[in-house]
Each structure stands twice: as structure tokens, then as C-alpha cells.
N, C-alpha and C positions, 0 to 999 in steps of 0.2 A: 605204839611203835615210834621210834625215833630214827630219823634219817641223819646220818653223820654229815658233818660239814665237809664241803669239797676241799680237796687238797691240791696243791700246786696250781693255784688259780691266777697267779701273777700275770700270766700271758693271756688270760681271758678277759674280755670286756665284761662289764656288769650284765649286759644283756645275755652274753654267752653263759655266764655263771647261773643266771636265773633259768635259762633253758635247760642246763644240766640238772639243776635242782628239780625242775619240773619233771624231767625224765625219771629221776629217782623216785619221786612221789608217785607218779602215774604207774610205775612198775609195781608198787605196793598195793594199789587200790584194786578192789574186786568189783565186778560188774554190778553187784547189788548194794554197794556202799552208797550211803547218802552223804555227800561231802558238804561241809560247811567251812568256808574259808574265813579265817579271822584276820582282819585288817584294820589298822588304826583309822582308816578313812571310811570304814564301812558303817552300817547301821549299828547304833549302840542300844543295848537292851539292859533293863534292870535285872536283878537276880530273879525276880518273880517272872518276868517276861521270858527269860531264858529257860527257866524251869518249865513254864507252860509250853514253850516250843519243843523241848525235849520230850515232855509228856505226850504231846500230840503225835510226835513221830513214833514213840513207843506204842501208843494205842493204835495208831494207823498201820502198824505192822512193819515199821522200819527195823530191820535186824541189825544193821551196822551203821551207826552214826559216827562219821569220821570228821574230826575237827583238825584243820590244817592251819598251823601258825607259820607264816612266812619269815624268811630271814631278813 
């Protein structure tokens, strides 16, 4: 799923824009979603480590693994 970019944001501060984006994202999430936020300042994993993480979640019964990439 993709959240469209905000329009008419010239009158909004960066903080207000982020708040609106967060509202759009939260509206799409379901209670049983396991959310992973991807951020350039976050923990970095190798391909193997990421595959292991996904496998653990799948084996552990996670139905919906949602990756969020911020703007």
C-alpha cells in the first residue's frame, strides 16, 4: 500500500506535515499489524539478518508485517 504525498502543504510547518502523514499511515494500519519503521538512522541489518527477522516473525505467527518508509 502506498500513501500519496500531501498536497497544498506550503502553509504547513514540517512538524504539521509529519503529523498529517502519520494520521494517514495510522488510518491504514490494522490492530494485528506488526510495524517496522525504516529510517536512515535506525539499526542496519545485512540481507541475511533481515531474512532471519522476517522468518522469525512468520514462524511466530505474525500475519501482517508492515514496513513503513518515511518521507
